[in-house]
Every structure is written in C-alpha cells, then in structure tokens.
C-alpha positions in Angstrom: -83.8 -97.6 -70.1 -87.0 -96.7 -68.2 -90.1 -95.9 -70.2 -92.3 -93.5 -68.2 -96.1 -93.4 -69.0 -97.9 -90.3 -67.7 -101.5 -91.1 -66.8 -104.4 -89.3 -65.2 -105.9 -92.5 -63.6 -104.5 -95.5 -61.7 -105.1 -99.1 -62.5 -108.1 -100.5 -60.8 -106.9 -104.1 -60.4 -104.0 -106.4 -61.5 -106.0 -109.7 -61.8 -107.2 -109.9 -65.4 -110.8 -111.2 -64.6 -111.3 -108.2 -62.4 -109.8 -105.4 -64.5 -112.3 -102.9 -65.7 -110.2 -99.9 -66.8 -107.8 -99.2 -69.6 -105.1 -98.4 -67.1 -105.5 -101.8 -65.5 -105.6 -103.5 -68.9 -102.3 -101.9 -70.0 -100.6 -103.3 -67.0 -102.0 -106.9 -67.0 -101.2 -107.3 -70.7 -97.5 -106.9 -69.8 -97.7 -109.4 -66.9 -99.9 -112.2 -68.3 -99.7 -114.0 -71.5 -102.5 -115.3 -73.8 -102.4 -118.5 -75.8 -102.0 -116.6 -79.0 -101.7 -112.9 -79.9 -103.2 -110.9 -82.8 -101.3 -109.5 -85.6 -102.2 -106.3 -87.5 -104.6 -105.8 -89.0 -106.6 -107.6 -86.4 -108.9 -110.3 -87.8 -111.6 -111.9 -85.6 -112.8 -114.7 -87.9 -110.7 -117.8 -87.9 -107.1 -118.1 -86.6 -105.2 -116.6 -89.5 -104.9 -113.3 -87.7 -103.0 -114.8 -84.8 -99.5 -116.0 -84.0 -98.3 -118.2 -81.1 -97.7 -116.6 -77.7 -98.0 -118.9 -74.7 -99.0 -121.8 -77.0 -96.5 -123.0 -79.6 -99.3 -124.1 -81.8 -102.9 -125.5 -81.9 -104.9 -128.2 -83.6 -108.5 -128.1 -84.6 -110.8 -131.1 -84.3 -112.3 -132.4 -87.5 -115.7 -131.1 -86.5 -114.3 -127.7 -85.4 -115.9 -128.0 -81.9 -112.6 -128.1 -80.1 -109.0 -126.7 -80.4 -106.0 -128.3 -78.6 -103.4 -125.8 -77.6 -99.8 -127.0 -77.0 -98.1 -125.0 -74.2 -94.5 -123.8 -74.7 -92.4 -126.1 -72.5 -90.0 -123.2 -71.9 -92.7 -120.9 -70.4 -92.3 -120.1 -66.7 -94.1 -118.1 -64.1 -92.1 -115.4 -62.6 -91.5 -117.5 -59.6 -89.9 -120.2 -61.8 -92.8 -122.6 -61.8 -93.5 -124.2 -65.3 -96.7 -123.1 -67.1 -99.0 -126.0 -67.7 -102.4 -126.9 -69.1 -103.8 -126.8 -65.6 -103.2 -123.0 -65.6 -105.3 -122.6 -68.8 -108.2 -124.6 -67.2 -108.1 -122.6 -64.0 -108.0 -119.3 -65.8 -111.2 -120.2 -67.7 -112.9 -121.1 -64.5 -111.9 -117.8 -62.8 -113.2 -115.7 -65.7 -116.5 -117.5 -65.9 -117.3 -118.3 -62.2 -120.3 -116.3 -61.1 -118.7 -115.9 -57.6 -115.8 -114.0 -59.2 -118.4 -111.9 -61.1 -115.9 -110.9 -63.8 -117.2 -108.1 -66.2 -115.6 -110.2 -69.0 -117.5 -113.4 -68.3 -119.9 -112.9 -71.2 -116.9 -113.0 -73.6 -116.8 -116.7 -73.1 -120.4 -117.5 -73.9 -120.7 -120.7 -75.8 -117.5 -122.3 -74.6 -118.5 -125.6 -73.0 -115.3 -126.4 -71.1 -111.5 -126.4 -71.0 -110.0 -129.8 -70.3 -106.5 -131.0 -69.6 -105.3 -133.6 -72.1 -101.8 -133.8 -70.7 -99.5 -131.4 -68.8 -98.8 -129.3 -71.8 -102.1 -129.6 -73.8 -105.3 -127.8 -73.0 -108.4 -128.4 -75.1 -111.1 -125.8 -75.5 -114.6 -127.2 -76.3 -117.5 -125.3 -77.8 -121.2 -126.3 -77.7 -121.6 -125.3 -81.3 -119.4 -123.8 -84.1 -119.3 -120.1 -84.8 -116.9 -117.8 -86.8 -115.0 -116.3 -83.9 -114.2 -119.4 -81.8 -110.4 -118.9 -81.9 -110.6 -115.1 -81.3 -113.0 -115.7 -78.4 -110.5 -117.7 -76.4 -107.1 -116.4 -77.7 -108.0 -112.7 -77.4 -109.9 -112.8 -74.1 -108.3 -115.5 -71.9 -105.3 -114.2 -70.0 -103.6 -117.2 -68.4 -103.2 -117.2 -64.6 -101.1 -119.4 -62.3 -103.1 -122.3 -60.9 -100.4 -123.1 -58.3 -101.1 -119.7 -56.7 -104.8 -119.2 -57.3 -106.5 -122.6 -57.2 -107.2 -122.3 -53.5 -107.9 -118.5 -53.5 -111.3 -117.2 -52.1 -113.1 -116.4 -55.3 -115.5 -114.1 -53.6 -112.6 -112.0 -52.4 -110.1 -112.4 -55.2 -109.2 -108.7 -55.2 -108.2 -108.9 -51.6 -105.7 -111.8 -51.9 -102.0 -111.3 -51.6 -101.7 -112.1 -55.3 -103.8 -109.0 -56.1 -101.2 -106.8 -54.6 -98.1 -108.6 -56.0 -99.2 -110.6 -59.1 -97.0 -113.3 -60.6 -97.3 -113.7 -64.4 -95.5 -115.3 -67.3 -95.3 -112.2 -69.4 -92.2 -110.3 -70.5 -92.4 -107.9 -67.6 -92.4 -108.7 -63.9 -94.3 -106.9 -61.2 -92.1 -104.7 -59.0 -94.2 -102.3 -57.0 -97.5 -100.4 -56.9 -97.9 -97.2 -54.8 -101.5 -96.7 -55.4 -102.4 -93.2 -56.7 -98.7 -92.5 -57.3 -96.8 -95.0 -59.5 -96.8 -98.5 -60.7 -93.5 -100.2 -61.8 -92.8 -103.3 -63.9 -89.3 -104.6 -64.6 -88.0 -106.7 -67.5 -88.1 -110.4 -67.1 -84.5 -111.0 -68.3 -84.9 -114.8 -68.8 -88.4 -114.8 -70.3 -89.1 -117.6 -72.8 -90.1 -115.0 -75.4 -87.0 -112.9 -75.0 -86.0 -110.0 -72.8 -87.9 -106.7 -73.4 -86.0 -103.8 -75.0 -86.5 -101.6 -72.0 -85.5 -102.3 -68.4 -88.6 -100.9 -66.7 -92.0 -99.5 -67.5 -93.4 -96.9 -65.0 -96.9 -95.6 -64.9 -96.8 -92.1 -63.3 -100.3 -91.4 -61.9 -101.3 -87.7 -61.9 -104.4 -86.3 -60.2 -106.0 -85.1 -63.5 -105.2 -84.9 -67.3 -103.8 -81.4 -67.0 -101.2 -82.5 -64.4 -100.4 -85.5 -66.5 -99.7 -83.3 -69.5 -97.6 -81.0 -67.5 -95.5 -83.8 -66.1 -94.9 -85.0 -69.7 -93.8 -81.6 -70.9 -91.7 -81.1 -67.8 -89.6 -84.1 -68.8 -91.0 -86.5 -66.1 -92.7 -88.7 -68.7 -92.1 -90.2 -72.1 -95.6 -91.2 -73.2 -99.1 -89.8 -72.8 -102.0 -91.8 -74.3 -104.8 -89.2 -74.3 -104.0 -85.9 -75.9 -106.7 -83.3 -75.8 -107.4 -79.5 -76.1 -104.7 -77.1 -75.4 -102.1 -79.8 -74.8 -102.7 -81.0 -78.4 -101.8 -77.6 -79.7 -98.8 -77.3 -77.5 -97.4 -80.7 -78.5 -97.9 -80.1 -82.2 -95.5 -77.2 -81.8 -93.0 -79.0 -79.6 -90.2 -80.7 -81.6 -89.4 -82.9 -78.6 -92.5 -85.0 -79.2 -94.2 -87.0 -81.9 -98.0 -87.5 -82.1 -99.0 -91.0 -83.1 -102.6 -91.5 -84.3 -103.5 -95.0 -83.3 -107.2 -95.1 -84.3 -110.1 -95.6 -82.0 -112.4 -98.4 -80.9 -113.9 -96.2 -78.1 -117.2 -94.4 -77.8 -118.6 -92.3 -75.0 -122.2 -92.7 -73.8 -124.4 -91.0 -71.2 -125.5 -94.2 -69.6 -129.0 -94.1 -68.0 -129.7 -96.5 -65.2 -132.5 -98.7 -66.6 -133.2 -100.0 -63.1 -134.3 -96.5 -62.0 -138.1 -96.0 -62.7 -137.5 -92.6 -64.3 -135.4 -94.1 -67.1 -137.6 -97.2 -67.6 -139.8 -95.1 -69.9 -138.6 -95.2 -73.5 -140.5 -92.0 -74.4 -138.6 -90.1 -71.7 -135.2 -91.5 -72.9 -136.1 -90.4 -76.5 -137.1 -86.9 -75.4 -133.9 -86.4 -73.4 -131.9 -87.5 -76.5 -133.8 -85.1 -78.8 -133.2 -82.2 -76.3 -129.4 -82.4 -76.9 -127.3 -80.8 -79.7 -124.7 -83.5 -79.6 -122.8 -82.1 -82.6 -122.3 -78.7 -80.8 -121.3 -80.3 -77.6 -118.7 -82.6 -79.2 -117.3 -79.7 -81.2 -117.0 -77.6 -78.0 -115.4 -80.3 -75.9 -113.2 -82.1 -78.4 -112.8 -79.7 -81.3 -111.2 -81.7 -84.1 -110.3 -84.7 -81.8 -113.7 -86.3 -81.8 -116.9 -87.0 -83.7 -120.5 -87.6 -82.7 -121.0 -91.3 -81.9 -123.2 -93.4 -84.1 -124.5 -95.7 -81.4 -123.2 -98.7 -79.5 -120.5 -99.4 -82.1 -117.4 -97.3 -83.2 -116.9 -96.4 -86.8 -113.8 -98.5 -87.0 -115.8 -101.6 -86.5 -116.5 -103.1 -90.0 -120.1 -103.8 -89.1 -120.8 -100.1 -88.3 -123.2 -98.2 -90.6 -122.3 -94.6 -91.0 -125.9 -94.0 -92.4 -127.5 -95.4 -89.2 -130.8 -93.5 -88.5 -130.5 -91.2 -85.5 -132.8 -89.6 -83.0 -132.5 -86.0 -84.3 -131.9 -82.9 -82.3 -135.4 -81.5 -82.0 -136.2 -79.4 -79.0 -139.9 -78.9 -80.0 -140.4 -82.6 -80.2 -138.7 -83.1 -76.9 -140.9 -80.5 -75.2 -144.1 -82.1 -76.6 -143.0 -85.5 -75.4 -142.2 -84.3 -71.9 -145.5 -82.4 -71.7 -147.4 -85.6 -72.8 -145.6 -87.5 -70.1 -146.8 -85.0 -67.4 -143.5 -83.3 -67.0 -144.7 -79.7 -67.3 -143.3 -76.2 -66.7 -145.1 -73.9 -64.3 -143.5 -70.9 -66.0 -141.9 -70.4 -69.3 -138.3 -71.4 -69.2 -138.7 -72.9 -65.8 -138.0 -76.4 -64.5 -140.3 -79.2 -65.2 -142.2 -81.2 -62.6 -144.9 -83.8 -62.3 -147.2 -84.0 -59.4 -144.8 -81.8 -57.4 -141.8 -83.9 -58.2 -139.1 -82.2 -60.3 -137.6 -83.8 -63.4 -134.1 -84.1 -62.0 -131.2 -86.5 -62.0 -127.4 -86.5 -61.5 -124.6 -87.2 -64.0 -121.8 -89.3 -62.6 -118.4 -88.4 -64.2 -114.8 -89.4 -63.5 -112.7 -86.4 -62.2 -109.8 -87.8 -64.1 -111.4 -86.9 -67.5 -111.3 -83.2 -68.4 -113.3 -84.0 -71.6 -116.1 -85.8 -69.8 -116.2 -83.1 -67.1 -116.5 -80.5 -69.8 -119.3 -82.5 -71.5 -121.1 -82.9 -68.2 -121.3 -79.1 -67.8 -122.5 -78.8 -71.4 -125.2 -81.5 -70.8 -126.3 -79.8 -67.7 -126.9 -76.5 -69.5 -128.7 -78.1 -72.5 -130.9 -80.1 -70.2 -131.7 -76.9 -68.1 -132.9 -75.3 -71.3 -135.3 -78.3 -71.7 -136.5 -77.8 -68.1 -134.5 -80.8 -66.7 -132.6 -80.1 -63.5 -129.2 -81.9 -63.6 -126.4 -82.0 -61.0 -122.8 -83.1 -61.8 -121.2 -85.7 -59.5 -117.4 -85.8 -60.2 -115.7 -88.6 -58.3 -112.3 -90.3 -58.4 -111.8 -93.1 -61.0 -112.0 -95.9 -58.4 -115.3 -94.6 -57.0 -116.6 -94.1 -60.4 -115.9 -97.7 -61.4 -117.4 -99.1 -58.1 -120.6 -97.0 -58.4 -121.0 -98.2 -62.0 -120.7 -101.8 -60.9 -123.0 -101.3 -57.9 -125.7 -99.5 -60.0 -125.3 -96.5 -57.7 -126.0 -93.7 -60.2 -128.8 -92.0 -62.2 -126.7 -91.4 -65.3 -123.0 -91.7 -66.0 -120.6 -90.4 -68.6 -118.9 -93.7 -69.6 -116.1 -94.1 -72.2 -116.1 -97.7 -73.5 -113.3 -99.5 -75.3 -115.1 -101.8 -77.7 -113.8 -105.3 -78.6 -112.4 -105.7 -82.1 -115.3 -108.1 -82.5 -118.9 -106.9 -82.7 -119.9 -109.8 -80.5 -118.5 -107.7 -77.6 -121.9 -106.0 -77.8 -123.0 -108.8 -75.4 -120.6 -107.7 -72.8 -121.6 -104.1 -72.7 -125.3 -104.3 -73.6 -126.5 -107.9 -73.2 -129.4 -108.4 -70.9 -128.3 -109.2 -67.3 -128.7 -112.8 -66.1 -129.9 -112.4 -62.6 -127.2 -110.4 -60.8 -124.6 -110.9 -63.5 -124.3 -107.7 -65.5 -121.0 -108.2 -67.1 -120.0 -104.7 -68.2 -123.7 -103.7 -68.9 -123.5 -101.1 -66.2 -126.7 -99.4 -67.3 -128.6 -102.7 -66.7 -130.2 -102.4 -70.2 -132.5 -105.3 -71.2 -133.8 -106.0 -74.7 -134.4 -109.6 -75.6 -134.8 -108.6 -79.2 -131.3 -107.2 -79.4 -130.0 -110.3 -77.6 -131.6 -112.5 -80.2 -130.1 -110.5 -83.1 -126.6 -110.6 -81.6 -126.9 -114.3 -81.0 -128.0 -114.9 -84.5 -125.2 -112.7 -85.9 -122.6 -114.4 -83.8 -123.6 -117.8 -85.0 -123.7 -117.2 -88.8 -120.8 -117.8 -91.2 -122.4 -115.7 -93.9 -120.5 -112.4 -93.8 -123.2 -110.3 -95.4 -126.0 -111.7 -93.1 -123.8 -111.3 -90.1 -123.3 -107.6 -90.8 -126.9 -107.1 -91.5 -128.0 -108.7 -88.2 -125.5 -106.6 -86.2 -126.7 -103.5 -87.9 -130.3 -104.3 -87.0 -129.2 -104.7 -83.4 -127.4 -101.3 -83.4 -130.4 -99.6 -85.0 -132.8 -101.2 -82.5 -130.7 -99.9 -79.6 -130.6 -96.3 -81.1 -134.4 -96.4 -81.7 -134.9 -97.6 -78.1 -132.6 -94.8 -76.7 -130.7 -97.4 -74.8 -128.3 -94.7 -73.9 -127.3 -91.2 -75.3 -124.4 -91.8 -77.7 -122.1 -88.8 -77.4 -118.7 -89.0 -79.1 -115.9 -91.1 -80.5 -112.5 -89.7 -79.6 -109.6 -89.4 -82.1 -106.8 -91.0 -80.1 -103.3 -89.7 -80.2 -100.2 -90.9 -78.4 -97.7 -88.2 -77.4 -94.3 -89.9 -77.5 -90.9 -88.3 -76.8 -88.8 -88.4 -79.9 -86.1 -90.3 -78.0 -88.6 -93.3 -77.9 -89.4 -95.6 -80.8 -92.9 -97.2 -80.4 -93.6 -100.7 -81.6 -96.8 -102.8 -82.2 -99.3 -99.9 -81.8 -102.8 -101.2 -82.4 -106.2 -99.4 -82.3 -107.5 -101.9 -79.7 -104.4 -101.8 -77.5 -101.7 -99.2 -78.3 -99.6 -100.8 -75.4 -99.6 -104.3 -77.0 -96.0 -104.0 -78.1 -94.4 -102.2 -75.1 -91.8 -104.9 -74.8 -90.5 -103.9 -78.2 -90.4 -100.1 -77.5 -86.9 -98.7 -77.6 -85.2 -95.7 -76.1 -82.3 -93.8 -77.6 -79.1 -93.7 -75.5 -80.7 -96.0 -72.8 -82.4 -93.1 -71.1 
C-alpha cells in the first residue's frame, strides 16, 4: 500500500545535520539509521531505554568515559555498500564541524571524539561522565555514508548531489522529491531490519493547513499530523477517521531578536510581555487544543514546574515601564514614540501555519492597545527558516519541538559561540543560564538536576528571554483503514515502517 501524509509545509533539507523543520525530520528518520533507538516511554538517563538499531550492541568502558558500538554486519547503504565504523566517525564530524554550521551541533557538547577501533566497531569518547551520555549520541547522531560524503564541500553540503538524492541505510529508500508538491520514499525490500509494511510513503505538500485538511477529507491523504480549529470539529464527526492524541513536546514563542538594540533592554521585553493577555489569545486561536506556555520547557518534560512564576498580564505596569523608558504617547490611545522614533517592529510568521497567523493578528491588536505599532510579515516556510538562521527579523512566531532531554535547552537558548548559534535563533545570551544548564547536565543527583533546570527556566522567564505563548495539544488524523504503530510524543512518525493499511490500499 501507499501511505499518504498531507502536510502544509515541505521538508527543508534531506541531510540530517542540516534539517531544521519537523517535515524534514520526518523524512530523514526514515532514510537514516541511528546506532540505537528509544523505546516508550522514552528515558534519557542511561541506556536502558534503548534497543539496537544500526548497532547490534555496545560495551561501556570501566570508567564510563567511552562506549564501543558494534555495527550490524548485515547493514547496507541503499547503494549496496556495507555500513562501517568509518561512517559513524564521519557523521559525528559533519554534525560538529563549524563549517557545516549544523543547528544540532550543541547536542554533542562534551563528546571528545569518535574513533574507529576496527571496521565494525566505533568508539565514542567523552571528556567527562554525565547522566545522558548514551542518549546524547544514540538519539542525536544519524549515521551518514562516508563513501559518498567524505570528500563533499562542507561549506555547501546542501548543494551537493547527495542533498537532492540521499542514500541512507534506513527501511525506506529515497525515490523522488518535487519540491513544494510531493516527496516519495519506497520500501527497502532487502533491508537488514526487515521490509516495511507499506510499499511507499508519500508526503503531499499543500499551500496551507486548510488545503492540507481539505485534501485529507477529499480522500487524497491518509494522515494529517496537525489538527486544528474547524477541521478538528469536522473530523470528530467523521467516522472515516480516528484522532490519535500523541502528546506534545512543543511550545511556541514570540522570539525577539536580541541582536536588535530595541530588544536588548530587559525592561522593554518585560513590558511587552505584561501588555499581552496570553490566556485570551491562546483560547481564541487554539480553543481546547492548546494551553499557555510555561516558559522554555513543555509541560511533558519531567523537569518542568507547573507553578513557575510568570510575568503577569498587567497593562498598567506595562504602560508605566514604557513611559519610564521614554516611549510615550502624544495622545491618549495613540502610538508610542521616543525622540520622534515610533515604537514599532515586525512579526515574522510562516504562512503555512494558520494558528500562528491568527496569533500574529491577535498580538498585533493587543500591542496596538499598548501603543506599539506592529506589522505582520507572513512568508513561506523556506523563507521563514532562512530568515531565522540569518537573524533577519525583529520578532518571529516560532514553534519549537523540544528534545526529550532538558539538556536540549542548550541547543535552543544556549549563548552563541561566535557565529555558531545552533538553534538559538533569537541570539539570546545569558551566562548565568548557561552555567545552570551545564551544572544540571553534569549531576547524577536527580533532585539536584531538576532543581538546577528549574532555576534556569525561571531565570529565563524573569529575563523575558522570549514571550512564551502556547503549547499545542497534538492530534493525528488517521484514516480508519490505517493502523498506526510506534507513535511517540517526540516523533509520531518513528514507527512508520510498521504502519499497516487494510486491503493494501
């Protein structure tokens, strides 16, 4: 059968170190293997929460500073070449090379090296022990083919022939990619881990969420991963579909560009946050399918604190702060300005997200009431991602998929190192937060670890590092002729090779 996934955005890249969108991640996770894969419920401390994938097993050194992974001798790249330890070493290099500038490079902080013991044994070395060593490498390191990429221009990895026709070792092979239209993978019938249950997986790219939902209901798709608004009500009443609640590790933030002088002032960031009735906006835009975000951590993360102190909605306090900063109104209810310069900025938003476009309009109105002039800049997903990476925005409505590990905070909010920003698109810098995360990541005391992470979250909320908006309730719409498998909160698509279709449709 052919499993058809309706989506409102295309993949951004098909080389794992360069992927920055969920759509891209869905695809590369089918093409490329990891050394081990997580089992549900996902555990990030130790290796008990993992089972072999590309590796048949692993051996810890007595001092726990290294792990030797044994590669499955039956594993083959889709061109027939055997997978070896050299591929593991090259993959680590590509993820961490500053020339590649992968947004995932910070996920490998503390790994000293990956060395080749023999053709089928790769040894990962750490500079010091920490609780999530195994998770760090097994979860984050997708293995790439050294025989095809060792000589590639790392400064232009996205422009190589491999980027348009990737070769992996996963249970699906690349077939074709018509950008903006469809992307097709086919079953690898001789895969060392077994043939997938479906013949092909097709991502059908629609211009917007409404069109994606319409294609699903018209019979052109079998799966839709983001169900919102009116479509939610329609599908609840449609016996042809089942709604699968798969949890959420996502949160949406109004990122502020800390490199812009306007947003370098904490008092202004606090005032902008206090000017917003976030609860009313979230209820308006998401109804029962979302809740107000706590901060830089989703509620599903065990270190999250539901009682975290928030910057309260307080328009009077916001007005006093803006006045004290010199941003004053010439007339009651009018726009604010300082020395003739208006208090104004733009919100960058992806046109593929109806929820975020709706929120942008609500933000625009609430800021207007506070005297702040805001324009909405809706762009296609590719442009949105590029402008985030380039720092070409004032503010941006960004939906982030958090790692199952709280250490992922480094990737999204850790202080940039020179031009290396990782996924810290807002260019936020706070050495105190960095130190708290580093200390939390290194401790084996669970209670102390949680306490340190919570101090880091609270410090960021107090600092108004961003304006935390909402956490979505994530629902899959799945045609009843399809039986899902392996659905996880961090990656609903992780078990696609095991999904089945009735009657071979």
